[in-house]
N, C-alpha and C positions, 0 to 999 in steps of 0.2 A: 648688308646691302648699303648701309650708310657709308661704309668705308670706300666702296666703289664710287659713290657720289662725291666723296671728298677727293678721291684720286682724279676724277674728271674735272672737278673744280680747279685743282692745282694745274692740271694740264691746260685748261682753258685760260687761266690767268697767264701762264707762261707764253702760250701761243698769242694771247692778246697783246702782251708787252712786245713781243717780237714783231707782230703784224702792225701795230699802231705806231711803232717807232720807225717804220720804213725799212726794216731789215728784210722782211719777206712779205710781199703783197698777198700771197695766198694764205699766210698764217692768220690774217684777220678773218677770212671766211671760215677757216678751220676753228678758230676761237669761238665764233658765233655758233657753229654746229655743235661743238663740244659743250658750250654753255647751255644750249637747249637740251642736250642729252643730260647734263647735270641737273637741270631743273626738273626734267621728267623723272629721273631717278630719285631726286629729293622728294617729290610728291608721292611717288610709289612707296618710298621708305616711310614717310610720315603716315600714309594710309595704312600700311601693313603694321606699323608700330602701334597705331591707335586701335586696330581691331584684333590685336594679338590675343590668343587664348592663353590663359594662365597655365603654367607648367603642370600643376596638379590636375587640372581639368583635361589638358591634352594627354597626360598619361592615362587618365581614366578612359578617355575616348579610344586610345590605342589599345588598352587592355580589353575593352568591350569588343573591338573589332577583331582581335586576335583570338581571344578565349571564349567569346560569347557568354560572358558571365557578368555578374554585378560587381561594381567597384567596392 
């Protein structure tokens, strides 16, 4: 998910450079929209990264759901 946030950041920077230098007037608006999308994705990535379940625990939960047995 963080890779998508970085992609949107790069696109926002490029669109910002094009828009703020006078090449394309609409690119400034697009840069703002993409920047907001980047910030939202960054916050989501940070939240999900902070509450991520450890792999061993996730495997145990999966095992319990599939086989209804103890880990």
